[in-house]
C-alpha angles and dihedrals in degrees: 000000000000091000090049091050092049091049090051091051092050091047091049093050091048092049090049091052091051090049091052092048091048091051093051092045089055090046090052090053091049092050094050122083132180134185143171093043092311093306087120118047129169131179133186116204138154153165133241113208122192109191133179125187132190118189146142124264128292090044116237126247117351096332108130110199138125092204126074097228117050129186110203119182120185134186115197123188124195126197117195122182130175130191111197115317099303109051123064133170128190138174138181124204127180138202109197145106096282139320088277124037109283145149092241126119125276121285139176121223140174101224100173139020127155145156116223126195123190109184097188130046094227092068096237091138135024125172119199131183130182137052112324146138121290121265091223121114133350102271097073096067088060101034098109117100097253095051100035110087088206132056096229135040130261114277095258090060097050114018108110116223132192087270111113127183103197098062138014120239116256093215144351089270091053090048096053102029100027125114116009118264086237083074088060095155088069086070138064136219123222090260121013103221114285091342101228094197122158125254146082133298138191119203142157149145128256114185106297094350130082128187139189132182125181139185111206137179095234140037125256090258094053121122121247095258089059092060095077116090090226090059100041123021130204097262099133106005132210119239122204135168147170133203117198134193127198110191091178142344094282102051135057123177129187142183119201135185136179137181131178147115115288103193121098121229094260090063092068094091092054096054122100114275113281095017128114133205088253089064093068116061144173117232120195130182118184139184123192139177136185131195131186127183123163106305096351128090125180129186131181133181131184123192132188112190135181128192121195102220123194114243089004111061130220116353111198129193136174123204134174143162138196116207132184132184125190127189109217091180133356087270106032125065138165130204139191129190131186115201132184136173124191127191129210131221129267126203117269113217088214090058138287123023138284134210107251094215138003120268117249136202126188137179122201124197122187140172126193137189126193108208091184137349086274105041130061136171124201129186122191140185123192131186118194123189130187101226095194133033116023094349096234117189132207130191122200128188118184141169130195129191112195128191117184128193 
């Protein structure tokens, strides 16, 4: 009897999964239109993410919350349209509590929109204009919740540093010991998430090589409100690029670079007399590699960054992560990621030098299960340790339920 009951439960769960898949398949058909003998096609899709975080104060990364347990729902809608085989348009809009997890009120944003033109079928050249993710590195192409095996980003994309873009420090002491880290949105990371800045890019693939170059209106470290053209113009612009090499199907190597001013316009009045925001820039050099073999995927990224800081000098930092994902079954996967960020020294006017921020190390562990081709659950634990200074620790436990349609 027990075996029969268990068999009935399994059968019922399987039937329910098929019903859910059938519903979403019918929804996908309803949200797809075509015209002019399929020369014009448009599709509306999306994801619904239900996230919950539990952490210690101050919250790690770019989480902005005064409470220790945060519920963060997010609805993301994607519009994809194609005219013929050479013209493509896409957009991404979100309804959530902020670009990064926060306890703020609800808001609606248009995060991405771009027009892409590919003149030749072989993909040697693609021109894209609009507001879109950076071409730097290998994490951005898999940063969305369905593709990312973790709930958060690697440390280089979310760890706030003493760099701030809205005002210049008045001294070395103000730079290092200025606003409290509880005011984390006064600060900037090396790269702010996928960096959806506005601009134009040129990319393509030539045999085993691929390339991408972009001109954007904001640096990689810029905050989300700087990504709109109306907030931050192109004077002066930021230039970034990546060159990739695929020797075979398993390996993918890349070299990235970026250079541009990181101060916002309102910081002009706080700069030294006679200096302009274009005089202080962020320089980033990155190396990345990816490997895939059967059920195993591995990614690594290394970043060297320099900020030119008024009244301080050059502030250098090095950050990297190594990430691995393994599929135990077609539905169950596990992932582990080791992150570290190291900070250099700046000259102390009183003599000697001083580290401009404390070194950090973090390990992320995650497990995910795909109930259907439309529903996924991820659970994550992260431990972050300050390897210099006071040695502060932070534990984070998070869960994310994603439904895509």
